[in-house]
C-alpha positions, 0 to 999 in steps of 0.5 A: 330596507334601505337605510336613510341618514335623517336629521335629528332634533339635536342637530345631528344626522343618524341612521334609520332603518324602516322596520317593514312594518305595513298599515293594517288592513281594515275590516269593510264597513262602518264601525258600530260602536263609534261614528268616526270621522276623518277631516280631509285635506285637499290635494293641490295641482302643482302643475298649474300656469297660474302663480300657486301663491295667487290661484287655488287650483285642486287636483280634483281627481286626487282630491276625491280619490282620496276620499274613497280610501278614507272611506274604504278604511271604515270611515266617515269623510268630514269635507271642508274642514280646517284640515282642508286648508279652509281658513289657510289658503282654500278659498270659497269657491274652491270651497263650494266646489269640494263640497258639491263633488264630494257630495256627488261622490258620497250619493254614489258610493254611499260614503258618509260625511259632514261638511263645514259651515262657516263664514268665509264668503264674507268680505274682509273687513269687519262684519255685524252679527247678523251678517254673521248668521246670514252667512251660516244660514247661506253655506247651511242651505248649501251643506245640506242640499249637497247631502252632508250633514252640516257642522257649523264651524267657528267664526273668525267674523263672530269672534272679531264682532261679538262684544261678549257671551250674549253675542254668542248666544244670540247668533247661534240662538239666530241659526239653530231656531231656524235650522231644518235639520240638526246641526253639529256645532264645531268648537276649534280652540286657540291652539288651532286657530289663534283668531279664535282666542276667547271664542263663546265670549270667555279666555278661561276655557272652562267657562267657555265650555259651561257657555257651550254647554248651556247652549246645547242645553237650550237648543238641544233638538237642533243639535246632533253633536258638538266637535270639542279641539281644545287639546284637554281631555279633563275638560272634553270630559266635563264638558262631555258629561255635561251635554244633554241626552241626544247631543253627543261629543265628537272628540277633536283632540289629536293629543289625546284621542285614544282615551277619548274614544275608549271612554269611561263608564260613563260615557265616550267621545266619538271622533272627527279627527285630523290625524285620521286623514294620516292614519286612516288604515290603522284607525279603521282597524283599531275601530273594528277591534272596539266593535268586537268589544276588544279594548286591548287590540284597540289601544295596542293599535291606536296608542302608538300613532298618539307620538306622531300625533303629537308630532304632526299638531305641535305648536304652531299648532295651524301648521298640522296640514303639512304632516297629513300631506307629507304622509299622504304624499309618503304613502302614495296618494298624491304624486308630490309633496306641495300645498295650497299656498305652497304651505309644505314649507312651513315645516322643517326637514327635521320634523318631516324626518321624525314624523316618518320614523313615528309613522313607521313605528306606528304602523302607517306606512302603507309601503315602507320601501316606497316612504323612503324612495319619496323621502329622498329628494326631500332629503337631497333638497335639504342638503342631506347626503345619503 
């Protein structure tokens, strides 16, 4: 294995050699003991003649090929979520096209998928609660027509328009009362999106959890599950136990997912995670072990990925998309390390070097030699000589 000189967190350079460990090969088929989705990223076309900071040009072939990779690992695809840079560069026109194209691929291959229902088609500026509901309905109809399970995403427009819990209850109540099929709800914490601070009408996260649980009880027949992304395992477990029968809890906690998926004597969380985009083969193999009743093997596979995930999702957390795309590049799923709007510049070379080392330790590199080869030009561009 080729040694690299990598920048360390203390500003020094250290010599590092990959372990040679490769990603496991998952057992074909979807897990039976848990439902698991990977929130999938979008691959940009870096050679578009348009200004990439102003026009979103998607490499559709590579983007869709990556969805097939996730399906081959036994994971469902969570489409058009925040991992796809929804709200951070992916515009509504491309989001709509992304959902349409993924729907076609899913129908052709039998791939499982869900898709985000947002309000990002609304014009810039203040909105009303009613306009938020109308925007959700438009996207919900489109997602349902495409064949996906709808995931109603937390809305920045509603966070801005709502004056308190009653406005949230009114907005979600109107949408859920008219929904023709059960939907999933998505509670994205302010760590992931500061514009969602105080969502559900409460600054205190436990009070917000109680508000959401009450909404789920009131509209249980219209809700199949709730994705919780607040990065607090204790609060998620409390919330999970408060949900009515038939409403599943999907962990979006990229810090504590192994314990939450494994669960306890009172239940477990399903999974809808951005980190599963980056560690799909490991996640698939771990879930296969859980299907076989081997919790020890499940934890031995998934626990080593937690330091990697915590580094990728560290503050500022919205920049986690950089680490996800970086690993897709290292693992050969795309030919370049570029992102919509140049977001790849949002993390330092030191962070990327740390992600590389932790991915190797987690068994998340498909081909360590390829990863080293692809890391070299990034190091050279940062002035790190080899």
